[in-house]
N, C-alpha and C positions, 0 to 999 in steps of 0.2 A: 947689710945691717945698718941701723940708724946710729946716731951718736950715743944713745943710751944703751946700746947693745941689743935692742929688740929688732926683730925682723919684720919688715912690712909684708903684708900678704901679697903673694905673687899672683897677679891677675893680668891677663893678657889685654893689652890695649886694643880696642876694636879698630879694624881697618876702615879708614875714612873713605876709601874708594869702593866700599861694599855697597850694593844696591840698598836703597833706603825705603822704597815703596813697593817692593814686590808683593804680589797678592798672596794671601795665606794659602797653604796647601789643603785646607779644609774649609767648609762653609762656616760662617760665623755662628756663634752659639745661638741656638734656637731659644726664643723667649719662653716657650712652654717648659723648657728644661729647668727654668729657675722661677717658676710660678710660686714655689714655696717661700720665696723671699718677699712676696707681696702681702699686704694686709689681708687677713682672712675674711674681713668684713666687706670692704669696698673693692678688693682685688686691685689696689693701686700701690705704687711704690711710695714709700714715705720714710723720711729720716727719723721719725719719732715712733718707732715700733715698741710696743710694750708687751712683755711676756706675762700672761695671766697664770694664776695657780692651776688652772685647768690645762695649761700648756698650749693654749691658742695664742696667736700673735695678732694684735690689732693696733691700728694707729690711734692717735689721740682724737681725731675727728670722729671715728666710729664709736669710741668709748664715750665721748661727750654727747653724741647724737642718739645713742642707743636708749631705747625706752622699754622697760624701766631702767633707769641708771642704777648701776650696781650689779648688773648681771652680764655674763658673757653672751653676746648676741648669737654665738654659734651653738653653744650647748646649754645656755641658761644657768651655768654655775655661778654662784654668788661670788662677788669680788670683795675680799675682806676689807679693803681700804674704804673709809667713809666717803671719800671723794669720788669713788668709782673709778679711779685711775691707779693702776698697779705701780709699785715702786721699781720693779725690775725692768730694765731696758733689755731688749733682745739684741745684745751686742753682736752676737754671731751674725744675725741677718743684716744688721746695719753695716758691719765691716765687710760682709760678702758683697753687699750692694756697691760699696766703694771700690772693692777690688774688681768687681765685674765692670764698673765704669772704666777702670784702667785697661782691662782687656779689650773693651770696645774701642778705646783710643788706639791701642796697638793694632787692631785689625781693621781700622778705618782706612779708606783708600789713600788719604794723604799721610797717614801715620802720625805718631806723636811728635811733639816738639820738645825741646830741652826745657826742663822745669826751672832752670836757673837763668839762662840768657834769653829765653823766650823767643829766640829767632831761628836758631839752627835746628835741623832735623835731629831727633834723638836717635842715638845708636845703641845705648845700653839702658838697663833698668836696674836700680838698686832696690833689692827687696827690703833692706833695713830702713833706708831713708824714704822709701815709697816715692821715688822721683826718677824722672828720665834725665839723661845727660847726653850732650853732644861730645865730640872727641876732646875738645879743649876743656870743657867743664868736667869731663871724666878724669882727666889728669889732675885737676885741682882736687876732685873728690878723693882720689887715691892718695894724694899727699896729705890731705887733711885727716883722713882716717887710716893713716899708715900703721897705727898701733892697734887697729881694730880689724876684725874679719867681717867684712860686709859681703853678703852674697850678691854678686852682680852678674846679670845675664844679658846677652845680646838681644836686641829687639827682633832681629830676624829669626832667632830661635824661638822666641815667644810667639811670633806670628804663626809658626808651624804647629803650635799646640792648640788643642781644643780648649774650650772654656773650662771644662772640668779639670783638665791637666794643669792649666794655668793656676786655678784656685788651689789645687792640691800641692803643686810643686813650689809655690811662692808664698808659703806661710812665713810671716814675720817671726823672727826668733823671740823668745820670751824676754821681755824688758819690763819687769816689775820693779818699780822704784820704791825705796823704803820711805815710809811715812812718818818716821821718827821726828820729833820736834828739834832734835840736835842738828839736823841737816835738812831744813825745810826746802832747800832748793831742789830736792828730789834728784840729786846728781848721783846717788849711789844705787846701783842695781841690786835687787834682792836675788840671792842665790840659795838662801836657807829658809826652811819652813819650820816654825815652832809648832809642835803638835799640841802643846798645852794651851797656847794662846790662839792657835788656829789662824795664824797670819804669817805673811812672808817678811823676812828680815834681811838686812845686809850683814856682811861679815862683822863689821864694827859693833853693831847693836847686839849681835849674837854673842860676841866675846866679852863685851863690857857689862852686860846685864845678866847676872846669874839667875834671874827669875825665869829665863827661857830654857826649857828642856822638856822632853828630848827633841833633838833636831833631826832633820832629814833634808836631802837635796830637793830644791823646789821642783825640779823636773820629775823627780820620783813621786812627789806629792801630786803633781798634775797628772802623771801617768796612773797613780793609784785612784784618783778621782774619776779619770776616764774609764778605768776598769770597773770601778764601782757602778758608774752609770750603765756600762755595758752589761754588768751582771744583773742590775735591776731591770734593764730592758729585756734581757732573756727571761727573767721571771715573769715580767708583764706579758711577754709573748706567750709563755706557757699558760698563764691564767686567762689570757685573752680567748683561748679556745672555749672555755666555759661560758664567758659572756657572749661569744658568737653563737654558741649553741642555744643559750637563753634567748638571744635576739631572734634567731631563726624560729625558735618555738613560739615566741610572742608574735612574730610575723605570721606564722601559720595559724595561730589562734585568731589574729586579726582578719586574716583571709577567710577563715571559716565563719567568723561572725559576719563578715561582709557577704559571703555566699549565702548564709542563712537568711540575712536580711533581704538579699536579692530574691531568693526563692519565695520568702513570705510575701514580698511585694507582688511578685508574679502570681502567687496563689490568690492573693486578695483581688488582684485585677481580674483573674479568670473567674473567680467566684462572683465578683461584682457584675461582670459581663453576663454570666449565667443567670444571675438574679434578674438582671435587666431584661434578658430574653424571656424568662418566666413571667415577669410582670407584664411585658408587652403581649405575650401570648394570652395571659389571663385578661388583660385589658381588651384584647380583640374578642375574646369569648364573651366577656360581660357586655361589651358594647353590642355585640351581635344578639345576645339574649334580650337586652333592652330594646333594640330595634325590632326584634321579632315580636315582643310583647306590644310595643307601640304600634306596629303594623296591624296586629290583630285588633287593637283598640280603634285604630283609624278606620278599619273596615267595618266594625260594628257601628261606629259613630256615623259613617257614611250611609249605612243601611237605615239607621234611625232618621237621619236627616232626610233621606229620600222618602221614607214613610210619612214623616210629619209634613214634608212639603206636598206630598200627594193628597193628604187629608185636607190641608189648607186650600189646595186648588179645588178639591171636591166641594168644600164649603162655599168657596167663592162662586163656583158654578151653580150650586144649589140656591145661593142667595140671588144670583142674577136670574135664574130660571123662575123662582117664586115671584120675584119682582115683575118680570115680564108677563108671567101668567096673570097677575092681578091687573096689569095695565091693558093687555091686549087679547087675552084668551076669551073665546066664546064659551057658552055653556056646554056645548058639545065637546070642545077641546078640554074643558075642565073635567067633564065626566069621563073622558077617555084616558087622560094622562095623570089625573090626581092620584089614583091608587099606586102607580109606579113611582111617582115622585115622593109620595108619602113613605113608601117602603125604604127608599134610598135615604130619605132624611132621618128616619128612625134608626137606620144602621149607623149614620154619622153621629147621632145623638148618643149612641152607646159607646162610642170610642172615647178613651181617656188619654190625655196628654202624657208623654213619658215623664217619669220622675226625674227631676234635676239632680245630677250627681257630679262629683269632681272628676273631670276628664283629664286633669293634668298628668296623672300617673295611671293610665289605664292598665288593666291586667294585674296579675299577681307578681309583684317584684320582690317578695320576701326572700326568695332564693338568691336573687342578685345581691340584695343587701347583706345576707349572711356570708356569701362568698367574698364580698368586698370587705366586710369586717375581718374575716379570717386573713385576708391578704394584708 
């Protein structure tokens, strides 16, 4: 017992000859196990995590860079604050990050050093002070906090725990300080909760101010709030099934729309290919018809050309023969040949030249034009 009659907490002094850097009995915490502590936008660790009304957690950089500003970049829910930056800090994630850094110090190969003297290897960890102590500094800590109960644990014991166990077993006790103006030094710890004012009070404020009532223990209030959140979470889980069913239905509808679009695109492609084949086949038939008609016209034209060419040659031969007869023929030759030449010339005189006509489109192409128009 101390001089004032109080009893100091009985805590065993750590053995100084205990090993200080023995490897942990389990692998260090996997980073993926604590990805929920990262910003949901950039997936980076940040000391400035904000909790949005949509319950997503984002850092200030993502909130300032998000376009349009004023919306959650994850779910597009509007941010009520005009600046686009929520007022609520995610204290849970920020504190968990700090405690996880402590665990990484504990499980590091060299181990943590004393937070006070900065030189000796730490042997214990005070959960209340959030500091490491060597053997000498631990004695000073025990003397200084002899009237308080601080939870102190050996570093070796902490190294044997997993990260999850460390975070669960080393929660700092509730130290809410009264915010009354009568003691602004915040030296009085709140242990009472006023249900009317909905704020924590120290015993002095609760007793001196009769405006506060009814009261309850601050731990009871925190437990009630935790249970209230758990109850709301259970209700949300129950209602979530309805949203999941709607989401699945909408996904099915979207899949059906996509399938219908895919089938229609395929049908259009098939019909287009079919139409192209039909047009190509019709093209071949029409080209064949035109070529057949043109071939017929070419043959008729060739016959007429040969006929006219023959007539021209007969006329040339007649002209030469008459000319030669007049120059060189004797009377006997004239008497013998003139009747025959005369008959041939009379036959040539009766011939008429063919009528000139448009040979560019020989034959009847009306059927081809009709089919082309229909196509």
